[in-house]
C-alpha positions in Angstrom: 18.6 27.6 49.4 22.4 28.0 49.0 22.1 29.8 45.7 19.6 32.3 47.2 22.0 33.0 50.1 24.8 33.8 47.7 22.6 36.0 45.5 21.3 38.0 48.4 24.8 38.5 49.7 26.0 39.7 46.3 23.0 42.0 46.1 23.6 43.5 49.5 27.4 43.8 49.3 27.7 47.2 47.7 25.0 48.9 49.8 21.8 48.2 51.8 18.6 47.8 49.9 14.9 47.5 50.7 12.9 44.4 49.6 11.3 45.7 46.4 14.7 47.0 45.2 16.2 43.6 45.8 13.5 41.9 43.8 14.0 44.4 41.0 17.8 44.0 41.1 17.5 40.2 40.8 15.4 40.6 37.6 18.0 43.1 36.2 21.0 41.0 37.0 19.5 37.9 35.4 18.0 39.6 32.4 14.6 38.7 33.6 15.4 35.0 33.6 14.9 34.8 37.4 11.9 36.4 39.0 11.6 36.2 42.8 8.4 36.9 44.6 7.8 38.5 48.0 7.0 35.0 49.3 10.5 33.9 48.4 12.5 36.9 49.4 11.1 37.9 52.8 11.3 34.5 54.5 14.9 34.3 53.3 15.8 37.8 54.5 14.2 37.0 57.9 16.2 33.7 58.1 19.4 35.4 57.2 18.7 38.1 59.9 18.1 35.4 62.5 21.4 33.8 61.5 23.2 37.1 61.8 24.1 37.4 58.2 21.8 40.3 57.5 20.8 43.3 59.6 17.8 45.5 59.0 16.7 49.0 59.8 13.7 51.1 59.1 14.0 54.2 57.0 11.9 56.6 55.0 12.0 56.9 51.3 12.2 60.2 49.4 8.4 59.9 48.9 7.9 59.6 52.7 7.1 55.9 52.8 8.6 53.7 55.5 10.9 51.0 54.2 12.9 48.3 55.8 16.4 48.3 54.5 18.7 45.2 54.7 22.4 45.2 54.9 25.0 42.4 54.9 26.8 42.0 58.3 30.5 41.1 58.7 29.4 37.6 59.5 27.3 37.6 56.4 30.4 38.7 54.4 32.4 35.8 55.8 29.6 33.4 54.9 29.4 34.9 51.4 33.1 34.5 50.9 32.9 30.8 52.0 29.9 30.1 49.8 31.5 31.9 46.9 34.6 29.7 47.1 32.4 26.6 47.3 30.4 27.6 44.2 33.5 28.5 42.3 34.7 24.9 42.7 31.3 23.5 41.7 31.0 25.9 38.7 34.6 25.0 37.5 33.9 21.3 37.8 30.6 21.6 35.8 32.3 23.7 33.2 34.9 21.0 32.7 32.3 18.3 32.5 30.3 20.3 29.8 33.4 21.0 27.8 34.6 17.4 27.7 31.3 15.7 27.4 30.4 14.1 24.1 27.5 15.9 22.5 25.0 13.7 20.8 24.6 14.2 17.1 21.5 15.9 15.9 20.5 12.7 14.1 20.6 10.8 17.3 18.1 13.3 18.7 15.8 12.9 15.7 16.6 16.4 14.3 18.1 15.2 11.0 
C-alpha cells in the first residue's frame, strides 16, 4: 500500500487529475510495466480522501462529461515528503546490496 500512496502523490503533485487520467499516467510513467485497474485506484483514492491526503471535486470535461478530479492536499504533500524520504533510504540500501552482492556464475545456474 505504501508504494501506491507515493505514486498517487507523485501523480497528483503537479495538478489535479481525474481517475482515468491517473490510470493512464501510471501506465505511461512505468512504460506499461504497471497497469492499475479501477478496482485498485478508487478504493485507494477514497482512503486517501478520508485521511485528508487527497481532496476531490466534480467538474465537467470539454466533452461535457462529469468527472471527479483529485488533488493532493497540504497534508498529503507532507505525507508524500515523509514517505519519499523513507523510500529513498530503502532504495539506497537495496542499491548497495545489489552492487556488492556476489552474482552467481552462469554455470552455477545451469546456463553453461
